[in-house]
A tleap script that builds the chain and sets N, CA, C and O, in Angstrom:
source leaprc.protein.ff14SB
mol = sequence {
  NMET ILE LYS VAL ALA GLY VAL LEU LEU ARG
  GLN ASN GLY LYS TYR LEU LEU GLN HIE ARG
  ASN ASP GLY HIE GLY VAL PHE GLU ALA GLY
  LYS TYR ALA VAL TRP GLY GLY VAL VAL ASP
  GLU ASN GLU SER TYR ILE ALA ALA ALA ILE
  ARG GLU LEU GLU GLU GLU THR GLY VAL ILE
  LEU LYS THR ASP ASP LEU LYS GLU ILE ALA
  ILE ILE ARG ASP GLU VAL ILE PRO ILE LEU
  SER GLU THR LYS GLN LYS ARG GLU PHE TYR
  ILE TYR LEU ALA ASP ILE ASN GLU SER ILE
  ASP VAL LEU CYS LEU GLU GLY GLN GLY ILE
  VAL SER VAL ASN SER LEU ASP ASP VAL HIE
  LEU ASP LYS LEU THR THR SER LEU THR GLU
  LEU ARG ASP SER ILE CGLY
}
set mol.1.N position { -16.103 -28.190 224.385 }
set mol.1.CA position { -15.042 -27.413 223.760 }
set mol.1.C position { -14.908 -27.841 222.301 }
set mol.1.O position { -14.991 -29.023 221.964 }
set mol.2.N position { -14.702 -26.850 221.458 }
set mol.2.CA position { -14.465 -27.098 220.038 }
set mol.2.C position { -12.956 -27.215 219.842 }
set mol.2.O position { -12.205 -26.306 220.194 }
set mol.3.N position { -12.522 -28.329 219.282 }
set mol.3.CA position { -11.098 -28.546 219.005 }
set mol.3.C position { -10.867 -28.380 217.506 }
set mol.3.O position { -11.526 -29.013 216.682 }
set mol.4.N position { -9.907 -27.505 217.177 }
set mol.4.CA position { -9.640 -27.164 215.784 }
set mol.4.C position { -8.135 -27.243 215.539 }
set mol.4.O position { -7.332 -26.959 216.428 }
set mol.5.N position { -7.769 -27.635 214.318 }
set mol.5.CA position { -6.359 -27.670 213.930 }
set mol.5.C position { -6.229 -27.093 212.527 }
set mol.5.O position { -7.097 -27.291 211.677 }
set mol.6.N position { -5.135 -26.378 212.298 }
set mol.6.CA position { -4.935 -25.781 210.989 }
set mol.6.C position { -3.475 -25.658 210.628 }
set mol.6.O position { -2.588 -25.780 211.474 }
set mol.7.N position { -3.244 -25.412 209.341 }
set mol.7.CA position { -1.888 -25.279 208.814 }
set mol.7.C position { -1.763 -23.965 208.061 }
set mol.7.O position { -2.572 -23.651 207.188 }
set mol.8.N position { -0.744 -23.211 208.413 }
set mol.8.CA position { -0.361 -22.032 207.655 }
set mol.8.C position { 0.720 -22.485 206.684 }
set mol.8.O position { 1.806 -22.889 207.099 }
set mol.9.N position { 0.422 -22.417 205.400 }
set mol.9.CA position { 1.383 -22.839 204.380 }
set mol.9.C position { 2.278 -21.682 203.969 }
set mol.9.O position { 1.833 -20.542 203.837 }
set mol.10.N position { 3.562 -22.004 203.768 }
set mol.10.CA position { 4.504 -21.014 203.236 }
set mol.10.C position { 5.254 -21.679 202.092 }
set mol.10.O position { 5.852 -22.743 202.251 }
set mol.11.N position { 5.208 -21.028 200.936 }
set mol.11.CA position { 5.868 -21.556 199.741 }
set mol.11.C position { 6.614 -20.407 199.077 }
set mol.11.O position { 6.038 -19.352 198.810 }
set mol.12.N position { 7.896 -20.619 198.813 }
set mol.12.CA position { 8.727 -19.568 198.215 }
set mol.12.C position { 8.691 -18.274 199.027 }
set mol.12.O position { 8.723 -17.178 198.466 }
set mol.13.N position { 8.623 -18.411 200.354 }
set mol.13.CA position { 8.634 -17.248 201.232 }
set mol.13.C position { 7.308 -16.524 201.340 }
set mol.13.O position { 7.219 -15.512 202.036 }
set mol.14.N position { 6.266 -17.018 200.666 }
set mol.14.CA position { 4.946 -16.382 200.724 }
set mol.14.C position { 3.967 -17.283 201.457 }
set mol.14.O position { 4.019 -18.508 201.347 }
set mol.15.N position { 3.076 -16.650 202.205 }
set mol.15.CA position { 2.024 -17.388 202.899 }
set mol.15.C position { 0.859 -17.618 201.938 }
set mol.15.O position { 0.434 -16.701 201.235 }
set mol.16.N position { 0.352 -18.840 201.916 }
set mol.16.CA position { -0.789 -19.192 201.084 }
set mol.16.C position { -1.999 -19.356 202.004 }
set mol.16.O position { -2.042 -20.267 202.831 }
set mol.17.N position { -2.963 -18.479 201.852 }
set mol.17.CA position { -4.131 -18.455 202.722 }
set mol.17.C position { -5.367 -18.906 201.956 }
set mol.17.O position { -5.455 -18.739 200.740 }
set mol.18.N position { -6.307 -19.473 202.676 }
set mol.18.CA position { -7.587 -19.844 202.097 }
set mol.18.C position { -8.524 -18.639 202.159 }
set mol.18.O position { -8.707 -18.040 203.218 }
set mol.19.N position { -9.117 -18.287 201.008 }
set mol.19.CA position { -10.164 -17.271 200.999 }
set mol.19.C position { -11.469 -18.027 201.212 }
set mol.19.O position { -11.960 -18.708 200.312 }
set mol.20.N position { -12.024 -17.898 202.417 }
set mol.20.CA position { -13.201 -18.676 202.800 }
set mol.20.C position { -14.419 -18.303 201.964 }
set mol.20.O position { -14.550 -17.172 201.498 }
set mol.21.N position { -15.300 -19.273 201.785 }
set mol.21.CA position { -16.544 -19.026 201.063 }
set mol.21.C position { -17.367 -17.956 201.773 }
set mol.21.O position { -17.271 -17.779 202.988 }
set mol.22.N position { -18.169 -17.255 200.996 }
set mol.22.CA position { -19.147 -16.322 201.542 }
set mol.22.C position { -20.428 -17.087 201.821 }
set mol.22.O position { -20.655 -18.162 201.266 }
set mol.23.N position { -21.254 -16.530 202.679 }
set mol.23.CA position { -22.587 -17.071 202.823 }
set mol.23.C position { -22.903 -17.695 204.160 }
set mol.23.O position { -22.037 -17.879 205.015 }
set mol.24.N position { -24.162 -18.012 204.309 }
set mol.24.CA position { -24.697 -18.596 205.534 }
set mol.24.C position { -24.083 -19.982 205.758 }
set mol.24.O position { -23.927 -20.766 204.821 }
set mol.25.N position { -23.747 -20.259 206.987 }
set mol.25.CA position { -23.216 -21.571 207.334 }
set mol.25.C position { -21.710 -21.688 207.245 }
set mol.25.O position { -21.160 -22.771 207.441 }
set mol.26.N position { -21.033 -20.583 206.950 }
set mol.26.CA position { -19.567 -20.593 206.884 }
set mol.26.C position { -19.027 -19.725 208.013 }
set mol.26.O position { -19.331 -18.535 208.085 }
set mol.27.N position { -18.235 -20.313 208.886 }
set mol.27.CA position { -17.639 -19.583 210.000 }
set mol.27.C position { -16.638 -18.572 209.457 }
set mol.27.O position { -15.762 -18.928 208.669 }
set mol.28.N position { -16.758 -17.336 209.866 }
set mol.28.CA position { -15.908 -16.219 209.411 }
set mol.28.C position { -15.872 -16.163 207.873 }
set mol.28.O position { -14.808 -16.117 207.256 }
set mol.29.N position { -17.063 -16.169 207.289 }
set mol.29.CA position { -17.243 -16.181 205.838 }
set mol.29.C position { -16.512 -15.033 205.156 }
set mol.29.O position { -16.481 -13.907 205.651 }
set mol.30.N position { -15.923 -15.351 204.001 }
set mol.30.CA position { -15.285 -14.353 203.169 }
set mol.30.C position { -13.923 -13.872 203.631 }
set mol.30.O position { -13.294 -13.056 202.957 }
set mol.31.N position { -13.459 -14.362 204.765 }
set mol.31.CA position { -12.166 -13.908 205.298 }
set mol.31.C position { -11.038 -14.842 204.858 }
set mol.31.O position { -11.283 -15.920 204.317 }
set mol.32.N position { -9.808 -14.412 205.097 }
set mol.32.CA position { -8.637 -15.227 204.793 }
set mol.32.C position { -8.275 -16.038 206.023 }
set mol.32.O position { -8.279 -15.523 207.141 }
set mol.33.N position { -7.961 -17.316 205.811 }
set mol.33.CA position { -7.770 -18.241 206.925 }
set mol.33.C position { -6.624 -19.198 206.653 }
set mol.33.O position { -6.129 -19.307 205.531 }
set mol.34.N position { -6.212 -19.894 207.716 }
set mol.34.CA position { -5.321 -21.038 207.545 }
set mol.34.C position { -6.187 -22.190 207.040 }
set mol.34.O position { -7.414 -22.136 207.125 }
set mol.35.N position { -5.550 -23.218 206.520 }
set mol.35.CA position { -6.254 -24.413 206.063 }
set mol.35.C position { -6.489 -25.300 207.277 }
set mol.35.O position { -5.541 -25.600 208.004 }
set mol.36.N position { -7.720 -25.726 207.516 }
set mol.36.CA position { -7.947 -26.572 208.677 }
set mol.36.C position { -9.407 -26.773 208.985 }
set mol.36.O position { -10.289 -26.401 208.210 }
set mol.37.N position { -9.648 -27.382 210.156 }
set mol.37.CA position { -11.012 -27.645 210.571 }
set mol.37.C position { -11.072 -28.358 211.905 }
set mol.37.O position { -10.092 -28.408 212.648 }
set mol.38.N position { -12.221 -28.900 212.190 }
set mol.38.CA position { -12.505 -29.530 213.475 }
set mol.38.C position { -11.765 -30.863 213.599 }
set mol.38.O position { -11.675 -31.636 212.646 }
set mol.39.N position { -11.243 -31.106 214.795 }
set mol.39.CA position { -10.561 -32.360 215.119 }
set mol.39.C position { -11.623 -33.419 215.379 }
set mol.39.O position { -12.519 -33.213 216.198 }
set mol.40.N position { -11.530 -34.557 214.684 }
set mol.40.CA position { -12.468 -35.658 214.888 }
set mol.40.C position { -12.217 -36.348 216.219 }
set mol.40.O position { -11.127 -36.255 216.784 }
set mol.41.N position { -13.226 -37.035 216.709 }
set mol.41.CA position { -13.095 -37.787 217.962 }
set mol.41.C position { -11.962 -38.801 217.819 }
set mol.41.O position { -11.838 -39.460 216.787 }
set mol.42.N position { -11.152 -38.920 218.838 }
set mol.42.CA position { -9.999 -39.841 218.878 }
set mol.42.C position { -8.914 -39.501 217.855 }
set mol.42.O position { -8.128 -40.371 217.482 }
set mol.43.N position { -8.862 -38.248 217.397 }
set mol.43.CA position { -7.849 -37.801 216.450 }
set mol.43.C position { -6.966 -36.778 217.143 }
set mol.43.O position { -7.468 -35.953 217.907 }
set mol.44.N position { -5.673 -36.813 216.896 }
set mol.44.CA position { -4.776 -35.812 217.465 }
set mol.44.C position { -4.894 -34.511 216.664 }
set mol.44.O position { -5.376 -34.504 215.532 }
set mol.45.N position { -4.449 -33.426 217.270 }
set mol.45.CA position { -4.487 -32.135 216.578 }
set mol.45.C position { -3.646 -32.178 215.308 }
set mol.45.O position { -4.078 -31.693 214.262 }
set mol.46.N position { -2.456 -32.751 215.390 }
set mol.46.CA position { -1.572 -32.748 214.222 }
set mol.46.C position { -2.114 -33.648 213.117 }
set mol.46.O position { -1.978 -33.327 211.936 }
set mol.47.N position { -2.730 -34.775 213.490 }
set mol.47.CA position { -3.340 -35.653 212.485 }
set mol.47.C position { -4.502 -34.935 211.797 }
set mol.47.O position { -4.685 -35.062 210.587 }
set mol.48.N position { -5.280 -34.186 212.567 }
set mol.48.CA position { -6.391 -33.423 211.993 }
set mol.48.C position { -5.875 -32.354 211.034 }
set mol.48.O position { -6.447 -32.143 209.965 }
set mol.49.N position { -4.794 -31.683 211.421 }
set mol.49.CA position { -4.217 -30.647 210.564 }
set mol.49.C position { -3.761 -31.246 209.233 }
set mol.49.O position { -4.005 -30.670 208.173 }
set mol.50.N position { -3.104 -32.393 209.290 }
set mol.50.CA position { -2.628 -33.065 208.073 }
set mol.50.C position { -3.811 -33.504 207.210 }
set mol.50.O position { -3.788 -33.324 205.993 }
set mol.51.N position { -4.830 -34.069 207.824 }
set mol.51.CA position { -6.017 -34.536 207.095 }
set mol.51.C position { -6.742 -33.369 206.434 }
set mol.51.O position { -7.080 -33.425 205.251 }
set mol.52.N position { -6.979 -32.308 207.211 }
set mol.52.CA position { -7.693 -31.145 206.675 }
set mol.52.C position { -6.918 -30.499 205.523 }
set mol.52.O position { -7.511 -30.097 204.522 }
set mol.53.N position { -5.605 -30.402 205.663 }
set mol.53.CA position { -4.788 -29.812 204.607 }
set mol.53.C position { -4.926 -30.611 203.313 }
set mol.53.O position { -5.079 -30.034 202.236 }
set mol.54.N position { -4.871 -31.931 203.419 }
set mol.54.CA position { -5.022 -32.760 202.223 }
set mol.54.C position { -6.419 -32.596 201.615 }
set mol.54.O position { -6.553 -32.485 200.397 }
set mol.55.N position { -7.457 -32.581 202.454 }
set mol.55.CA position { -8.829 -32.426 201.959 }
set mol.55.C position { -9.039 -31.087 201.265 }
set mol.55.O position { -9.783 -31.006 200.287 }
set mol.56.N position { -8.397 -30.046 201.757 }
set mol.56.CA position { -8.661 -28.698 201.259 }
set mol.56.C position { -7.695 -28.216 200.185 }
set mol.56.O position { -7.999 -27.271 199.457 }
set mol.57.N position { -6.513 -28.868 200.077 }
set mol.57.CA position { -5.516 -28.401 199.105 }
set mol.57.C position { -4.903 -29.507 198.248 }
set mol.57.O position { -4.268 -29.218 197.234 }
set mol.58.N position { -5.081 -30.756 198.639 }
set mol.58.CA position { -4.426 -31.856 197.945 }
set mol.58.C position { -2.992 -32.074 198.383 }
set mol.58.O position { -2.347 -33.012 197.915 }
set mol.59.N position { -2.473 -31.231 199.269 }
set mol.59.CA position { -1.094 -31.335 199.748 }
set mol.59.C position { -1.026 -32.393 200.851 }
set mol.59.O position { -1.776 -32.340 201.825 }
set mol.60.N position { -0.118 -33.347 200.682 }
set mol.60.CA position { 0.058 -34.424 201.655 }
set mol.60.C position { 1.372 -34.201 202.392 }
set mol.60.O position { 2.441 -34.179 201.782 }
set mol.61.N position { 1.281 -34.034 203.712 }
set mol.61.CA position { 2.458 -33.817 204.538 }
set mol.61.C position { 2.544 -34.886 205.621 }
set mol.61.O position { 1.582 -35.603 205.895 }
set mol.62.N position { 3.722 -34.970 206.224 }
set mol.62.CA position { 3.945 -35.870 207.361 }
set mol.62.C position { 4.080 -35.007 208.623 }
set mol.62.O position { 4.261 -33.792 208.552 }
set mol.63.N position { 3.989 -35.658 209.750 }
set mol.63.CA position { 4.096 -34.974 211.041 }
set mol.63.C position { 5.371 -34.130 211.122 }
set mol.63.O position { 5.340 -33.004 211.619 }
set mol.64.N position { 6.485 -34.672 210.635 }
set mol.64.CA position { 7.769 -33.959 210.700 }
set mol.64.C position { 7.806 -32.693 209.845 }
set mol.64.O position { 8.695 -31.858 210.014 }
set mol.65.N position { 6.845 -32.546 208.927 }
set mol.65.CA position { 6.808 -31.368 208.061 }
set mol.65.C position { 6.162 -30.158 208.736 }
set mol.65.O position { 6.238 -29.040 208.228 }
set mol.66.N position { 5.525 -30.396 209.890 }
set mol.66.CA position { 4.786 -29.336 210.559 }
set mol.66.C position { 5.497 -28.858 211.819 }
set mol.66.O position { 6.085 -29.644 212.561 }
set mol.67.N position { 5.428 -27.555 212.039 }
set mol.67.CA position { 5.977 -26.952 213.251 }
set mol.67.C position { 4.848 -26.209 213.959 }
set mol.67.O position { 4.212 -25.333 213.374 }
set mol.68.N position { 4.603 -26.560 215.221 }
set mol.68.CA position { 3.556 -25.874 215.980 }
set mol.68.C position { 3.978 -24.427 216.210 }
set mol.68.O position { 5.072 -24.160 216.706 }
set mol.69.N position { 3.091 -23.488 215.840 }
set mol.69.CA position { 3.425 -22.078 216.017 }
set mol.69.C position { 2.483 -21.350 216.952 }
set mol.69.O position { 2.802 -20.258 217.421 }
set mol.70.N position { 1.314 -21.939 217.235 }
set mol.70.CA position { 0.378 -21.255 218.138 }
set mol.70.C position { -0.676 -22.221 218.647 }
set mol.70.O position { -1.070 -23.171 217.971 }
set mol.71.N position { -1.115 -21.941 219.864 }
set mol.71.CA position { -2.316 -22.564 220.411 }
set mol.71.C position { -3.190 -21.406 220.861 }
set mol.71.O position { -2.835 -20.658 221.773 }
set mol.72.N position { -4.316 -21.272 220.224 }
set mol.72.CA position { -5.224 -20.171 220.539 }
set mol.72.C position { -6.388 -20.737 221.331 }
set mol.72.O position { -7.094 -21.640 220.882 }
set mol.73.N position { -6.567 -20.190 222.503 }
set mol.73.CA position { -7.704 -20.577 223.343 }
set mol.73.C position { -8.598 -19.353 223.472 }
set mol.73.O position { -8.191 -18.325 224.014 }
set mol.74.N position { -9.812 -19.475 222.972 }
set mol.74.CA position { -10.731 -18.350 223.003 }
set mol.74.C position { -12.160 -18.857 223.072 }
set mol.74.O position { -12.402 -20.042 223.303 }
set mol.75.N position { -13.092 -17.958 222.872 }
set mol.75.CA position { -14.500 -18.320 222.816 }
set mol.75.C position { -15.056 -17.800 221.503 }
set mol.75.O position { -14.785 -16.667 221.106 }
set mol.76.N position { -15.835 -18.636 220.833 }
set mol.76.CA position { -16.419 -18.266 219.554 }
set mol.76.C position { -17.905 -18.628 219.566 }
set mol.76.O position { -18.362 -19.434 220.377 }
set mol.77.N position { -18.631 -18.016 218.657 }
set mol.77.CA position { -20.028 -18.393 218.453 }
set mol.77.C position { -20.069 -19.221 217.170 }
set mol.77.O position { -19.963 -18.676 216.071 }
set mol.78.N position { -20.221 -20.533 217.313 }
set mol.78.CA position { -20.220 -21.406 216.128 }
set mol.78.C position { -21.429 -21.152 215.230 }
set mol.78.O position { -22.414 -20.547 215.651 }
set mol.79.N position { -21.338 -21.617 214.011 }
set mol.79.CA position { -22.433 -21.531 213.063 }
set mol.79.C position { -23.665 -22.207 213.664 }
set mol.79.O position { -23.554 -23.241 214.324 }
set mol.80.N position { -24.813 -21.629 213.436 }
set mol.80.CA position { -26.107 -22.154 213.896 }
set mol.80.C position { -26.219 -22.237 215.417 }
set mol.80.O position { -26.967 -23.057 215.949 }
set mol.81.N position { -25.477 -21.389 216.102 }
set mol.81.CA position { -25.547 -21.348 217.556 }
set mol.81.C position { -25.635 -19.891 217.992 }
set mol.81.O position { -25.210 -18.988 217.271 }
set mol.82.N position { -26.179 -19.677 219.156 }
set mol.82.CA position { -26.275 -18.315 219.680 }
set mol.82.C position { -25.418 -18.124 220.920 }
set mol.82.O position { -25.321 -17.017 221.449 }
set mol.83.N position { -24.802 -19.193 221.381 }
set mol.83.CA position { -24.002 -19.097 222.596 }
set mol.83.C position { -22.527 -19.358 222.294 }
set mol.83.O position { -22.172 -20.173 221.443 }
set mol.84.N position { -21.700 -18.640 223.019 }
set mol.84.CA position { -20.258 -18.818 222.863 }
set mol.84.C position { -19.827 -20.175 223.398 }
set mol.84.O position { -20.373 -20.685 224.376 }
set mol.85.N position { -18.839 -20.740 222.732 }
set mol.85.CA position { -18.244 -21.992 223.180 }
set mol.85.C position { -16.729 -21.816 223.216 }
set mol.85.O position { -16.154 -21.070 222.424 }
set mol.86.N position { -16.104 -22.511 224.141 }
set mol.86.CA position { -14.646 -22.475 224.214 }
set mol.86.C position { -14.069 -23.193 222.996 }
set mol.86.O position { -14.587 -24.213 222.541 }
set mol.87.N position { -12.971 -22.620 222.485 }
set mol.87.CA position { -12.290 -23.207 221.332 }
set mol.87.C position { -10.812 -23.328 221.646 }
set mol.87.O position { -10.211 -22.432 222.238 }
set mol.88.N position { -10.239 -24.441 221.243 }
set mol.88.CA position { -8.793 -24.641 221.332 }
set mol.88.C position { -8.316 -24.926 219.910 }
set mol.88.O position { -8.711 -25.920 219.300 }
set mol.89.N position { -7.458 -24.040 219.387 }
set mol.89.CA position { -7.053 -24.073 217.991 }
set mol.89.C position { -5.529 -24.201 217.913 }
set mol.89.O position { -4.800 -23.269 218.254 }
set mol.90.N position { -5.061 -25.364 217.463 }
set mol.90.CA position { -3.638 -25.601 217.258 }
set mol.90.C position { -3.314 -25.223 215.819 }
set mol.90.O position { -3.957 -25.693 214.880 }
set mol.91.N position { -2.305 -24.367 215.658 }
set mol.91.CA position { -1.907 -23.935 214.323 }
set mol.91.C position { -0.450 -24.333 214.090 }
set mol.91.O position { 0.428 -24.103 214.922 }
set mol.92.N position { -0.235 -24.935 212.930 }
set mol.92.CA position { 1.093 -25.412 212.532 }
set mol.92.C position { 1.545 -24.643 211.288 }
set mol.92.O position { 0.725 -24.182 210.495 }
set mol.93.N position { 2.857 -24.517 211.137 }
set mol.93.CA position { 3.452 -23.911 209.953 }
set mol.93.C position { 4.102 -25.011 209.135 }
set mol.93.O position { 4.770 -25.890 209.678 }
set mol.94.N position { 3.900 -24.956 207.823 }
set mol.94.CA position { 4.554 -25.903 206.918 }
set mol.94.C position { 5.192 -25.134 205.778 }
set mol.94.O position { 4.508 -24.445 205.020 }
set mol.95.N position { 6.514 -25.257 205.659 }
set mol.95.CA position { 7.221 -24.717 204.504 }
set mol.95.C position { 7.237 -25.814 203.447 }
set mol.95.O position { 7.756 -26.906 203.679 }
set mol.96.N position { 6.669 -25.515 202.294 }
set mol.96.CA position { 6.591 -26.543 201.256 }
set mol.96.C position { 7.422 -26.159 200.042 }
set mol.96.O position { 7.639 -24.980 199.761 }
set mol.97.N position { 7.874 -27.163 199.341 }
set mol.97.CA position { 8.701 -27.032 198.154 }
set mol.97.C position { 7.919 -26.336 197.043 }
set mol.97.O position { 6.705 -26.500 196.923 }
set mol.98.N position { 8.635 -25.558 196.237 }
set mol.98.CA position { 7.982 -24.823 195.147 }
set mol.98.C position { 7.363 -25.741 194.102 }
set mol.98.O position { 6.488 -25.314 193.349 }
set mol.99.N position { 7.804 -26.994 194.045 }
set mol.99.CA position { 7.261 -27.921 193.049 }
set mol.99.C position { 5.910 -28.515 193.457 }
set mol.99.O position { 5.265 -29.182 192.647 }
set mol.100.N position { 5.475 -28.286 194.693 }
set mol.100.CA position { 4.200 -28.836 195.159 }
set mol.100.C position { 3.055 -27.955 194.677 }
set mol.100.O position { 3.035 -26.749 194.925 }
set mol.101.N position { 2.099 -28.578 193.981 }
set mol.101.CA position { 0.909 -27.856 193.540 }
set mol.101.C position { -0.080 -27.765 194.697 }
set mol.101.O position { -0.435 -28.774 195.306 }
set mol.102.N position { -0.514 -26.557 194.988 }
set mol.102.CA position { -1.507 -26.335 196.034 }
set mol.102.C position { -2.811 -25.990 195.335 }
set mol.102.O position { -2.914 -24.977 194.644 }
set mol.103.N position { -3.803 -26.846 195.525 }
set mol.103.CA position { -5.105 -26.653 194.913 }
set mol.103.C position { -6.054 -26.020 195.912 }
set mol.103.O position { -5.855 -26.140 197.121 }
set mol.104.N position { -7.077 -25.354 195.424 }
set mol.104.CA position { -8.116 -24.835 196.301 }
set mol.104.C position { -9.331 -25.743 196.139 }
set mol.104.O position { -10.137 -25.568 195.226 }
set mol.105.N position { -9.447 -26.722 197.048 }
set mol.105.CA position { -10.552 -27.676 197.000 }
set mol.105.C position { -11.686 -27.268 197.934 }
set mol.105.O position { -12.751 -27.886 197.934 }
set mol.106.N position { -11.454 -26.232 198.724 }
set mol.106.CA position { -12.486 -25.674 199.608 }
set mol.106.C position { -12.226 -24.186 199.745 }
set mol.106.O position { -11.097 -23.772 200.006 }
set mol.107.N position { -13.253 -23.388 199.573 }
set mol.107.CA position { -13.107 -21.947 199.653 }
set mol.107.C position { -13.173 -21.304 198.283 }
set mol.107.O position { -13.372 -21.979 197.272 }
set mol.108.N position { -13.000 -19.972 198.260 }
set mol.108.CA position { -13.097 -19.204 197.017 }
set mol.108.C position { -11.799 -19.176 196.233 }
set mol.108.O position { -11.798 -18.930 195.027 }
set mol.109.N position { -10.702 -19.428 196.916 }
set mol.109.CA position { -9.432 -19.362 196.229 }
set mol.109.C position { -8.279 -19.279 197.207 }
set mol.109.O position { -8.458 -19.342 198.424 }
set mol.110.N position { -7.088 -19.135 196.641 }
set mol.110.CA position { -5.863 -19.042 197.424 }
set mol.110.C position { -5.336 -17.619 197.308 }
set mol.110.O position { -5.247 -17.063 196.214 }
set mol.111.N position { -4.991 -17.044 198.441 }
set mol.111.CA position { -4.402 -15.711 198.493 }
set mol.111.C position { -2.953 -15.871 198.910 }
set mol.111.O position { -2.663 -16.513 199.920 }
set mol.112.N position { -2.042 -15.294 198.142 }
set mol.112.CA position { -0.611 -15.374 198.420 }
set mol.112.C position { -0.130 -14.006 198.893 }
set mol.112.O position { -0.310 -13.002 198.204 }
set mol.113.N position { 0.490 -13.977 200.090 }
set mol.113.CA position { 0.975 -12.713 200.642 }
set mol.113.C position { 2.395 -12.883 201.179 }
set mol.113.O position { 2.764 -13.955 201.659 }
set mol.114.N position { 3.177 -11.823 201.091 }
set mol.114.CA position { 4.530 -11.842 201.640 }
set mol.114.C position { 4.511 -11.876 203.156 }
set mol.114.O position { 5.355 -12.514 203.786 }
set mol.115.N position { 3.547 -11.189 203.732 }
set mol.115.CA position { 3.442 -11.052 205.176 }
set mol.115.C position { 1.975 -10.867 205.539 }
set mol.115.O position { 1.199 -10.300 204.769 }
set mol.116.N position { 1.604 -11.351 206.720 }
set mol.116.CA position { 0.234 -11.108 207.180 }
set mol.116.C position { -0.011 -9.623 207.417 }
set mol.116.O position { -1.154 -9.168 207.416 }
set mol.117.N position { 1.067 -8.873 207.618 }
set mol.117.CA position { 0.952 -7.420 207.777 }
set mol.117.C position { 0.455 -6.748 206.494 }
set mol.117.O position { -0.023 -5.615 206.534 }
set mol.118.N position { 0.566 -7.442 205.359 }
set mol.118.CA position { 0.123 -6.894 204.079 }
set mol.118.C position { -1.394 -6.959 203.908 }
set mol.118.O position { -1.935 -6.406 202.950 }
set mol.119.N position { -2.082 -7.634 204.834 }
set mol.119.CA position { -3.525 -7.835 204.725 }
set mol.119.C position { -4.234 -6.999 205.786 }
set mol.119.O position { -3.854 -7.016 206.957 }
set mol.120.N position { -5.258 -6.275 205.371 }
set mol.120.CA position { -6.031 -5.476 206.323 }
set mol.120.C position { -6.680 -6.401 207.340 }
set mol.120.O position { -7.163 -7.478 206.991 }
set mol.121.N position { -6.689 -5.978 208.601 }
set mol.121.CA position { -7.206 -6.809 209.701 }
set mol.121.C position { -8.628 -7.306 209.472 }
set mol.121.O position { -8.960 -8.418 209.882 }
set mol.122.N position { -9.470 -6.512 208.831 }
set mol.122.CA position { -10.855 -6.950 208.647 }
set mol.122.C position { -10.997 -8.074 207.625 }
set mol.122.O position { -12.080 -8.641 207.477 }
set mol.123.N position { -9.917 -8.403 206.920 }
set mol.123.CA position { -9.923 -9.505 205.949 }
set mol.123.C position { -9.458 -10.820 206.567 }
set mol.123.O position { -9.649 -11.882 205.975 }
set mol.124.N position { -8.841 -10.757 207.768 }
set mol.124.CA position { -8.276 -11.953 208.397 }
set mol.124.C position { -9.242 -12.583 209.393 }
set mol.124.O position { -10.000 -11.881 210.062 }
set mol.125.N position { -9.211 -13.905 209.487 }
set mol.125.CA position { -9.972 -14.577 210.536 }
set mol.125.C position { -9.378 -14.217 211.887 }
set mol.125.O position { -8.269 -13.688 211.974 }
set mol.126.N position { -10.127 -14.508 212.932 }
set mol.126.CA position { -9.673 -14.227 214.294 }
set mol.126.C position { -8.311 -14.859 214.568 }
set mol.126.O position { -7.433 -14.222 215.151 }
set mol.127.N position { -8.137 -16.102 214.150 }
set mol.127.CA position { -6.870 -16.797 214.425 }
set mol.127.C position { -5.702 -16.149 213.686 }
set mol.127.O position { -4.619 -16.018 214.257 }
set mol.128.N position { -5.892 -15.739 212.426 }
set mol.128.CA position { -4.798 -15.083 211.707 }
set mol.128.C position { -4.507 -13.704 212.268 }
set mol.128.O position { -3.360 -13.256 212.236 }
set mol.129.N position { -5.517 -13.026 212.778 }
set mol.129.CA position { -5.298 -11.733 213.424 }
set mol.129.C position { -4.380 -11.908 214.630 }
set mol.129.O position { -3.472 -11.106 214.847 }
set mol.130.N position { -4.621 -12.969 215.419 }
set mol.130.CA position { -3.767 -13.232 216.574 }
set mol.130.C position { -2.354 -13.635 216.156 }
set mol.130.O position { -1.388 -13.286 216.834 }
set mol.131.N position { -2.226 -14.357 215.063 }
set mol.131.CA position { -0.902 -14.764 214.595 }
set mol.131.C position { -0.104 -13.608 213.983 }
set mol.131.O position { 1.127 -13.625 213.988 }
set mol.132.N position { -0.795 -12.634 213.470 }
set mol.132.CA position { -0.169 -11.537 212.746 }
set mol.132.C position { 0.952 -10.865 213.523 }
set mol.132.O position { 2.014 -10.583 212.967 }
set mol.133.N position { 0.723 -10.611 214.784 }
set mol.133.CA position { 1.742 -9.938 215.587 }
set mol.133.C position { 2.975 -10.806 215.824 }
set mol.133.O position { 4.083 -10.287 215.966 }
set mol.134.N position { 2.790 -12.102 215.867 }
set mol.134.CA position { 3.926 -12.957 216.182 }
set mol.134.C position { 4.750 -13.373 214.967 }
set mol.134.O position { 5.941 -13.659 215.095 }
set mol.135.N position { 4.117 -13.409 213.773 }
set mol.135.CA position { 4.889 -13.850 212.601 }
set mol.135.C position { 5.020 -12.806 211.523 }
set mol.135.O position { 5.858 -12.944 210.632 }
set mol.136.N position { 4.203 -11.752 211.577 }
set mol.136.CA position { 4.298 -10.683 210.587 }
set mol.136.C position { 3.825 -11.063 209.218 }
set mol.136.O position { 3.858 -10.241 208.303 }
savepdb mol mol.pdb
quit
């Protein structure tokens, strides 16, 4: 099973999404995603979410700053594989202060939207598509 953790950032009432890189070797390339990645061995989901967020945006949060909003259990075809694998994806929401600078250290850039409903479905990763109905 692939274990993944991510953070949906909200700043000043807007969601800040990662515009994923295009190209070979990038899962759901070119789409808008939460900030996150694979959980390391012996790492908790929330610790992975905090680590990935810092690596990808420079934003440093504590456990108390995150609220679990979804656990997505599905099957995906990972990069460089031809067979589906089970995935468990914990997604957390973090409301951050307007004074915090969010950098794009991974991906093509940051997309700011009022609502996930403002983004066409074909632009969202699978996980954000599933979240769209529950958070708008």
